[in-house]
Each structure stands twice: as structure tokens, then as C-alpha cells.
N, C-alpha and C positions, 0 to 999 in steps of 0.2 A: 644703778639702775639696770646696767646690762647684766649683772649677775642674776637679778631677779627675772629679767626677761629671759635669759637662758634657762633658768628653772622652769619659768612659764612654758616655754616652747617644749622643753623635753617632757614635761608632765602632759601636756595636751597632745603631744605626738604618741603617747602611749594609750590614749583614749580610743574608743570604738570609732573607726572612720566611715563615714557614709559616701558613698558615690551615686550618682545617678545611673539607674533607677533605684531608688532607695525604698525601703519598707517603712511606710509612715507610721504603722502600727507599733514599730519598735523605737521610735523617737519619743522623748520625754515631752509632756505637755507644756511645761514652763522652763525657761532657761536662756542661756545665751549661747549663741551659735559662733563658732569660730572657723573661718575658711582658710584653706590652703590652696595653692596654685601649683600645677605642674611645672617643674624647672626652677621653682624659686626655693631657696635654702637659707637658712641662718642658724647659727649655734650648732651646726653639724647635722640639723634636721630640717624637715619641711617648714618653711617660713609661714609664719600667720601673715596673710594679706587682707583679712576683713575681720571685724568684730560687729556682731549685731545682736539684737533683742527684738522683743515684741512688747506692745503696750497692754493690751487686753489679756487676762489670764486665760490659759489653756489654748493660747493661740500660736505656739512656736512652729508646730508644722505648717499651718496656714502661711506664716511669715516665709518659711523656707520655700514653700510653693510658690509664692509670689516671685521668689527670684529664679528657681529652677523650672518651673512648669507655666505658670500664668503669663502668657505673652502680652503684657501691658507695662510698659516703662515708666507709667504715671502711678503705678502701685509699687514700685521697686526702684529705688534709688541706685541699687546695685546694678540692676539692668540698664538704667538710663545712663549710667556712667560708663558701662561697657559699650553702649551704643555710641556715646560721645566719642569714645577712643577709635572705634571702627570708622567713623565718618571723618574724624580729624586726621587720621592716618592717611586717608585717600583724598584728603582736601575737598570732602564732598560738600557742597553749598546746601545740602539738605539738612545740615547740622543745625542751622537756625531754626528750622521748623521742628526737628527732634527736640529742641529745647522747650517747646510750648507744652505747657500742662494742659491736657485735654480732659481732666477729670470732669469739671463742671459742664452743664450743658450750654451755659453761657459763653464759655470758652471755646467748645466745639462749634457754636454757631458763629462766633466772632472770626475764628480762624479756618473755617471750613475751606475756603478758597485757597488756602495754602497747603492742606494736608492731601498727600498722595497716598490714599489707604493701601494701594498695592505696594508702594515704596516702604511704608511703615511696616507692613507684614513682612517684607523681605529682611528688613533691619532686624525686626524682633526674632525671626527665625535664626539668623546669623548669631545673634546673641544668645539664643538658646543652644546653638550648636556649641558655641564656645564654652558656656557653662557646663555643658553636659561632658565636654571632652576634656577640659582643663581644671576643674574645680572640685574639691571635696570638702567635708566639713565633719566637725565633731561637736558635741553639746555639753555644757555645763548646767547641771539643774540649779536654778534660782528661783524661788518663790517670790512674788510681790513685784509690782510694776516699779516702784522706786528703787528697790534693791537692784533690780536688773539694770535700770538705767545707771545706777552709781557704778556698779562694776563694768559695765560696758564702757562708759567714759574712761575709766581708769586703765583698763586693758588696752583700749585703743592707743591713749596717751603713752602707755609704757612701751609698746612695740614701735610707735611713730618716733619716740625720742631715744631709742636706743642706737648707738652708733654702729652696732654690729648687725643690725637688721636692715641691710641695704638691698634694694632691687637688683637683679641681674641687668645686664646691658640689653638683654632682650625682652624685658619685662613689658608686657602690653600696657600696663597702666602708664607707662612714659609717653605715650600719645594722648593722655588725658588732657582735656582742656583746663582742668582744675591743677593749679600750681601746687595746692597742698597734697594732692594725691601723687603727683610726680615727685615731690620732695620727700613725703613720709613713706613712700613705698607701700602704702595702704589703699585700697578702694573705699578709704573713708577721709572725708575732710573736716567733719565735726570733731571736736574733742582732741585733735592731734596735739596741740598745745597745752592741753590741761594738766591736772594733777596725775601723777602715776600712781601705780599701785605699791603699798607698802609691803613688808615682809609678813606683817601680822595679818594684812588683808589678803595677801596670797594664801596664807595658811588657812584662814577662814574659808575662803572660796574653794579650796582644794580638799579640805578636811573630809567632807561628806562623801567624796568620790574615792577617798583613801580607807574608809571604814569597812 
């Protein structure tokens, strides 16, 4: 598995890298995004720290924007996890409020007394600053929701279970409240213990980009 993970890292590190501000028109419409973080390395190259995809067709850019631009942690689990680490690092009691999903009107009404909108905006702005300063990404074209979800899960598991893909001692994710994030070294906690990608699947995934 470490061999395939090394191959995966070296292959993805050769792809076009996007940093904020990125040109949305140059990003494909459907695929899997791979995120790298400043200061994190594995297999002699930049270490993969998150893998993600999108459900609806033609919405890859929209999903990336939900992470990097739209300041709403309830639309981006990536943003929510970074906010958790920010608050947990400083032992901020507002963490319990940050955990609340305010997507529905009922939830917003039920927890209105707990939400400090100015504080929410401050945290969201801090999350955005961290994302813009420390993270970059590349993309792999994959058509079809089920195929994207399939490969997303296997890529996450492959990196999470690789013994050589360990976070640095200064990795910000070590302040996460989620044990699976801290132990896997990924800003993911779903699929980390799942099936890893096979050699044949790796070749299938990368073949199109090599043509």
C-alpha cells in the first residue's frame, strides 16, 4: 500500500496546482479534488491532506468555492473542521456553538440565543485566511457521482492507512476534536478505515491524465 500511495503522491504532485485566487474557468466541471497543505510532506513530495468530491454533476467548482470562498461552515465540513481546530487550540468555549448546524430555519430559531453572529463571522474569516494562505489543490477528472464517490473513498483510505504519510509535529490538524483526523493526518474522517485503491484502479484513475 505504501508503494501505491507513493506513486499516487508523485503522480498528483505533477498535476496543475491551484492556489487562491484561482481561475474557476480553468477548473474542470466534474472530478475529485486533492488538497495539499503548506509544510506537510510525504514520500519526498507535498503530502495529501484531504480528498473530496461533489454529488451533483458539473459542480466541482461550486464545491471548491464552498471551501475557499463561501464563509459558511455548515456548507463545508472542511471549513467546519478547521474552525474546530482553531477553537480547540485556544480552549474557546464557543466551540460547542460552532458545532451546531444552522442550515435549517428550525435550527436557527432553536439556537438563536446561543449564536454570536459577530463571533461566527470572525471565526469564518480566520478559517478563510488559513485556507488562502496554507492550502492548494489539484483535480482529477471523474464523471459520474457513484464513480467519484468510489474513488474518493479509496483515495482517502489509501493515504490514511499509509505508514509513511504521517503529519508533521506542527500540523494544525493535531488540534482537531476528531480523533480520526488526528490519527490519519487527513482533514477527513469518513472512509479512513475503508478499502484502499488497487494497482489496477490507480492505473484506471490516472490513465486519462497520462494520455
